[in-house]
NUVO-519501 format. One record per atom (N, C-alpha, C): residue number from 1; residue in three letters; chain; atom name; x, y, z. Coordinates in nm, 2 decimals. Layout:
R;num;residuo;cadena;atomo;c1;c2;c3
R;NUM;ALA;A;CA;X;Y;Z
...
! end
This chain:
R;num;residuo;cadena;atomo;c1;c2;c3
R;1;MET;A;N;1.58;8.27;-12.89
R;1;MET;A;CA;1.56;8.33;-12.78
R;1;MET;A;C;1.54;8.49;-12.83
R;2;VAL;A;N;1.60;8.53;-12.95
R;2;VAL;A;CA;1.57;8.67;-12.98
R;2;VAL;A;C;1.44;8.70;-13.02
R;3;ARG;A;N;1.36;8.58;-13.07
R;3;ARG;A;CA;1.22;8.62;-13.07
R;3;ARG;A;C;1.13;8.62;-12.97
R;4;LEU;A;N;1.16;8.53;-12.89
R;4;LEU;A;CA;1.10;8.55;-12.74
R;4;LEU;A;C;1.12;8.67;-12.69
R;5;LYS;A;N;1.24;8.73;-12.68
R;5;LYS;A;CA;1.29;8.86;-12.60
R;5;LYS;A;C;1.20;8.97;-12.67
R;6;ALA;A;N;1.19;8.95;-12.83
R;6;ALA;A;CA;1.12;9.06;-12.87
R;6;ALA;A;C;0.98;9.04;-12.84
R;7;GLU;A;N;0.91;8.94;-12.81
R;7;GLU;A;CA;0.76;8.94;-12.77
R;7;GLU;A;C;0.75;8.99;-12.65
R;8;TYR;A;N;0.84;8.98;-12.54
R;8;TYR;A;CA;0.83;9.03;-12.40
R;8;TYR;A;C;0.86;9.20;-12.44
R;9;GLU;A;N;0.96;9.25;-12.51
R;9;GLU;A;CA;0.98;9.37;-12.55
R;9;GLU;A;C;0.83;9.45;-12.61
R;10;ALA;A;N;0.79;9.39;-12.69
R;10;ALA;A;CA;0.67;9.42;-12.76
R;10;ALA;A;C;0.55;9.44;-12.67
R;11;SER;A;N;0.53;9.35;-12.53
R;11;SER;A;CA;0.46;9.38;-12.45
R;11;SER;A;C;0.51;9.46;-12.33
R;12;ARG;A;N;0.60;9.51;-12.33
R;12;ARG;A;CA;0.68;9.62;-12.25
R;12;ARG;A;C;0.70;9.55;-12.12
R;13;MET;A;N;0.74;9.42;-12.13
R;13;MET;A;CA;0.78;9.36;-12.03
R;13;MET;A;C;0.94;9.28;-12.02
R;14;GLU;A;N;1.01;9.40;-12.07
R;14;GLU;A;CA;1.16;9.36;-12.08
R;14;GLU;A;C;1.23;9.32;-11.94
R;15;ALA;A;N;1.19;9.38;-11.81
R;15;ALA;A;CA;1.25;9.34;-11.70
R;15;ALA;A;C;1.21;9.21;-11.65
R;16;LEU;A;N;1.07;9.15;-11.67
R;16;LEU;A;CA;1.03;9.03;-11.67
R;16;LEU;A;C;1.12;8.94;-11.72
R;17;PHE;A;N;1.16;8.97;-11.87
R;17;PHE;A;CA;1.24;8.87;-11.94
R;17;PHE;A;C;1.36;8.87;-11.89
R;18;ASP;A;N;1.40;8.97;-11.86
R;18;ASP;A;CA;1.56;8.99;-11.82
R;18;ASP;A;C;1.58;8.89;-11.70
R;19;HIS;A;N;1.48;8.92;-11.60
R;19;HIS;A;CA;1.52;8.83;-11.48
R;19;HIS;A;C;1.49;8.69;-11.51
R;20;LEU;A;N;1.36;8.64;-11.60
R;20;LEU;A;CA;1.34;8.51;-11.60
R;20;LEU;A;C;1.45;8.44;-11.69
R;21;HIS;A;N;1.49;8.51;-11.80
R;21;HIS;A;CA;1.61;8.46;-11.88
R;21;HIS;A;C;1.75;8.45;-11.80
R;22;SER;A;N;1.78;8.51;-11.67
R;22;SER;A;CA;1.88;8.50;-11.60
R;22;SER;A;C;1.85;8.38;-11.53
R;23;LEU;A;N;1.75;8.32;-11.50
R;23;LEU;A;CA;1.73;8.20;-11.42
R;23;LEU;A;C;1.75;8.06;-11.49
R;24;LEU;A;N;1.72;8.08;-11.62
R;24;LEU;A;CA;1.75;7.96;-11.71
R;24;LEU;A;C;1.88;7.89;-11.70
R;25;PRO;A;N;1.87;7.76;-11.69
R;25;PRO;A;CA;2.01;7.69;-11.68
R;25;PRO;A;C;2.12;7.75;-11.76
R;26;GLY;A;N;2.23;7.77;-11.72
R;26;GLY;A;CA;2.35;7.81;-11.81
R;26;GLY;A;C;2.35;7.97;-11.80
R;27;ASN;A;N;2.27;8.04;-11.73
R;27;ASN;A;CA;2.29;8.20;-11.73
R;27;ASN;A;C;2.32;8.22;-11.58
R;28;GLU;A;N;2.39;8.33;-11.56
R;28;GLU;A;CA;2.40;8.39;-11.42
R;28;GLU;A;C;2.27;8.46;-11.39
R;29;PRO;A;N;2.23;8.40;-11.27
R;29;PRO;A;CA;2.11;8.47;-11.24
R;29;PRO;A;C;2.15;8.61;-11.19
R;30;ILE;A;N;2.04;8.71;-11.20
R;30;ILE;A;CA;2.06;8.85;-11.19
R;30;ILE;A;C;2.03;8.86;-11.02
R;31;CYS;A;N;1.96;8.79;-10.96
R;31;CYS;A;CA;1.94;8.78;-10.81
R;31;CYS;A;C;1.85;8.65;-10.78
R;32;SER;A;N;1.81;8.62;-10.65
R;32;SER;A;CA;1.75;8.51;-10.63
R;32;SER;A;C;1.60;8.52;-10.68
R;33;ARG;A;N;1.54;8.42;-10.68
R;33;ARG;A;CA;1.40;8.40;-10.72
R;33;ARG;A;C;1.30;8.52;-10.61
R;34;ALA;A;N;1.35;8.49;-10.49
R;34;ALA;A;CA;1.26;8.56;-10.41
R;34;ALA;A;C;1.29;8.72;-10.44
R;35;GLU;A;N;1.42;8.76;-10.46
R;35;GLU;A;CA;1.46;8.88;-10.49
R;35;GLU;A;C;1.40;8.96;-10.63
R;36;ALA;A;N;1.41;8.87;-10.72
R;36;ALA;A;CA;1.33;8.89;-10.85
R;36;ALA;A;C;1.17;8.88;-10.83
R;37;ALA;A;N;1.11;8.84;-10.78
R;37;ALA;A;CA;0.98;8.82;-10.73
R;37;ALA;A;C;0.96;8.98;-10.66
R;38;GLN;A;N;1.02;9.02;-10.57
R;38;GLN;A;CA;1.00;9.13;-10.52
R;38;GLN;A;C;1.03;9.25;-10.58
R;39;ARG;A;N;1.14;9.26;-10.67
R;39;ARG;A;CA;1.18;9.36;-10.77
R;39;ARG;A;C;1.07;9.38;-10.87
R;40;LEU;A;N;1.04;9.27;-10.91
R;40;LEU;A;CA;0.91;9.27;-10.98
R;40;LEU;A;C;0.76;9.28;-10.99
R;41;ASP;A;N;0.79;9.31;-10.82
R;41;ASP;A;CA;0.64;9.32;-10.76
R;41;ASP;A;C;0.53;9.20;-10.79
R;42;MET;A;N;0.59;9.10;-10.77
R;42;MET;A;CA;0.53;8.97;-10.79
R;42;MET;A;C;0.52;8.88;-10.68
R;43;THR;A;N;0.43;8.81;-10.67
R;43;THR;A;CA;0.46;8.68;-10.56
R;43;THR;A;C;0.54;8.58;-10.61
R;44;SER;A;N;0.57;8.51;-10.54
R;44;SER;A;CA;0.69;8.40;-10.57
R;44;SER;A;C;0.60;8.29;-10.67
R;45;ASN;A;N;0.47;8.26;-10.64
R;45;ASN;A;CA;0.39;8.17;-10.71
R;45;ASN;A;C;0.37;8.24;-10.85
R;46;ALA;A;N;0.35;8.38;-10.86
R;46;ALA;A;CA;0.33;8.44;-10.98
R;46;ALA;A;C;0.46;8.42;-11.08
R;47;LEU;A;N;0.57;8.45;-11.02
R;47;LEU;A;CA;0.71;8.45;-11.08
R;47;LEU;A;C;0.73;8.31;-11.12
R;48;ASP;A;N;0.70;8.20;-11.06
R;48;ASP;A;CA;0.71;8.05;-11.08
R;48;ASP;A;C;0.61;8.04;-11.20
R;49;THR;A;N;0.50;8.08;-11.19
R;49;THR;A;CA;0.42;8.08;-11.34
R;49;THR;A;C;0.46;8.13;-11.44
R;50;ALA;A;N;0.51;8.26;-11.43
R;50;ALA;A;CA;0.58;8.32;-11.55
R;50;ALA;A;C;0.70;8.25;-11.59
R;51;PHE;A;N;0.79;8.21;-11.51
R;51;PHE;A;CA;0.90;8.11;-11.54
R;51;PHE;A;C;0.85;7.97;-11.62
R;52;TYR;A;N;0.74;7.92;-11.56
R;52;TYR;A;CA;0.70;7.80;-11.65
R;52;TYR;A;C;0.65;7.86;-11.78
R;53;ARG;A;N;0.57;7.96;-11.80
R;53;ARG;A;CA;0.53;8.01;-11.92
R;53;ARG;A;C;0.63;8.05;-12.03
R;54;ILE;A;N;0.77;8.11;-11.99
R;54;ILE;A;CA;0.86;8.15;-12.06
R;54;ILE;A;C;0.92;8.03;-12.11
R;55;LYS;A;N;0.95;7.93;-12.04
R;55;LYS;A;CA;1.00;7.79;-12.08
R;55;LYS;A;C;0.92;7.73;-12.19
R;56;LYS;A;N;0.77;7.73;-12.17
R;56;LYS;A;CA;0.68;7.65;-12.27
R;56;LYS;A;C;0.69;7.75;-12.39
R;57;ARG;A;N;0.69;7.89;-12.39
R;57;ARG;A;CA;0.68;7.95;-12.50
R;57;ARG;A;C;0.82;7.94;-12.59
R;58;TYR;A;N;0.94;7.94;-12.51
R;58;TYR;A;CA;1.05;7.90;-12.56
R;58;TYR;A;C;1.05;7.77;-12.66
R;59;LYS;A;N;1.03;7.67;-12.58
R;59;LYS;A;CA;1.02;7.54;-12.66
R;59;LYS;A;C;0.90;7.54;-12.79
R;60;GLU;A;N;0.80;7.62;-12.77
R;60;GLU;A;CA;0.70;7.64;-12.89
R;60;GLU;A;C;0.79;7.70;-13.01
R;61;LEU;A;N;0.86;7.83;-12.98
R;61;LEU;A;CA;0.94;7.89;-13.07
R;61;LEU;A;C;1.05;7.81;-13.13
R;62;LEU;A;N;1.11;7.71;-13.05
R;62;LEU;A;CA;1.22;7.64;-13.09
R;62;LEU;A;C;1.17;7.53;-13.19
R;63;ARG;A;N;1.06;7.49;-13.16
R;63;ARG;A;CA;0.98;7.36;-13.25
R;63;ARG;A;C;0.96;7.44;-13.39
R;64;HIS;A;N;0.91;7.57;-13.38
R;64;HIS;A;CA;0.86;7.63;-13.50
R;64;HIS;A;C;0.99;7.66;-13.57
R;65;GLU;A;N;1.11;7.71;-13.53
R;65;GLU;A;CA;1.21;7.74;-13.59
R;65;GLU;A;C;1.25;7.61;-13.67
R;66;ILE;A;N;1.27;7.49;-13.60
R;66;ILE;A;CA;1.32;7.36;-13.64
R;66;ILE;A;C;1.25;7.33;-13.76
R;67;ALA;A;N;1.09;7.34;-13.74
R;67;ALA;A;CA;1.00;7.32;-13.86
R;67;ALA;A;C;1.02;7.38;-13.98
R;68;ASP;A;N;1.05;7.51;-13.97
R;68;ASP;A;CA;1.11;7.59;-14.08
R;68;ASP;A;C;1.23;7.55;-14.17
R;69;THR;A;N;1.31;7.47;-14.10
R;69;THR;A;CA;1.42;7.43;-14.18
R;69;THR;A;C;1.40;7.28;-14.23
R;70;LEU;A;N;1.27;7.22;-14.21
R;70;LEU;A;CA;1.23;7.09;-14.29
R;70;LEU;A;C;1.16;7.14;-14.41
R;71;ASP;A;N;1.17;7.05;-14.51
R;71;ASP;A;CA;1.04;7.03;-14.60
R;71;ASP;A;C;0.93;6.93;-14.56
R;72;GLU;A;N;0.81;7.01;-14.56
R;72;GLU;A;CA;0.70;6.92;-14.52
R;72;GLU;A;C;0.72;6.88;-14.37
R;73;PRO;A;N;0.76;6.92;-14.29
R;73;PRO;A;CA;0.77;6.87;-14.14
R;73;PRO;A;C;0.63;6.79;-14.09
R;74;THR;A;N;0.67;6.68;-14.02
R;74;THR;A;CA;0.56;6.62;-13.94
R;74;THR;A;C;0.61;6.67;-13.81
R;75;LYS;A;N;0.52;6.62;-13.70
R;75;LYS;A;CA;0.55;6.64;-13.57
R;75;LYS;A;C;0.65;6.56;-13.53
R;76;LYS;A;N;0.65;6.45;-13.57
R;76;LYS;A;CA;0.76;6.33;-13.56
R;76;LYS;A;C;0.91;6.39;-13.60
R;77;ASP;A;N;0.90;6.43;-13.73
R;77;ASP;A;CA;1.03;6.49;-13.78
R;77;ASP;A;C;1.08;6.61;-13.68
R;78;VAL;A;N;0.99;6.70;-13.66
R;78;VAL;A;CA;1.06;6.81;-13.57
R;78;VAL;A;C;1.09;6.77;-13.41
R;79;GLU;A;N;1.03;6.64;-13.38
R;79;GLU;A;CA;1.07;6.59;-13.23
R;79;GLU;A;C;1.22;6.52;-13.25
R;80;ASN;A;N;1.23;6.45;-13.37
R;80;ASN;A;CA;1.35;6.39;-13.40
R;80;ASN;A;C;1.47;6.47;-13.42
R;81;GLU;A;N;1.43;6.60;-13.47
R;81;GLU;A;CA;1.55;6.71;-13.50
R;81;GLU;A;C;1.59;6.76;-13.36
R;82;LEU;A;N;1.46;6.77;-13.27
R;82;LEU;A;CA;1.49;6.85;-13.17
R;82;LEU;A;C;1.58;6.76;-13.03
R;83;VAL;A;N;1.56;6.62;-13.06
R;83;VAL;A;CA;1.64;6.55;-12.99
R;83;VAL;A;C;1.79;6.53;-13.04
R;84;ALA;A;N;1.80;6.55;-13.19
R;84;ALA;A;CA;1.93;6.55;-13.23
R;84;ALA;A;C;2.01;6.69;-13.18
R;85;LEU;A;N;1.93;6.79;-13.19
R;85;LEU;A;CA;1.98;6.91;-13.14
R;85;LEU;A;C;2.04;6.91;-12.98
R;86;MET;A;N;1.95;6.87;-12.90
R;86;MET;A;CA;1.98;6.82;-12.76
R;86;MET;A;C;2.11;6.74;-12.74
R;87;ARG;A;N;2.13;6.67;-12.82
R;87;ARG;A;CA;2.24;6.57;-12.80
R;87;ARG;A;C;2.37;6.66;-12.84
R;88;VAL;A;N;2.36;6.76;-12.91
R;88;VAL;A;CA;2.46;6.84;-12.91
R;88;VAL;A;C;2.51;6.92;-12.81
R;89;PHE;A;N;2.40;6.97;-12.72
R;89;PHE;A;CA;2.43;7.03;-12.59
R;89;PHE;A;C;2.45;6.94;-12.49
! end
């Protein structure tokens, strides 16, 4: 999540990150989706697209982090580790 936040900060999209991050499961939303879209001067559809993209990017970064912990990882190895990690949560 730190790497993902850094990407948004580098693109000067901290407010977008903060609102989208707050909408992820387990977090306390800053506000409703509709209000977030309004605060960010976005349509609801644009906010939904941004939310989809942040989740997708997070998954990519998580897989990369897992791969970095393995010697010569295959896609299957990474997926197995991801499944094991999800069981913990």
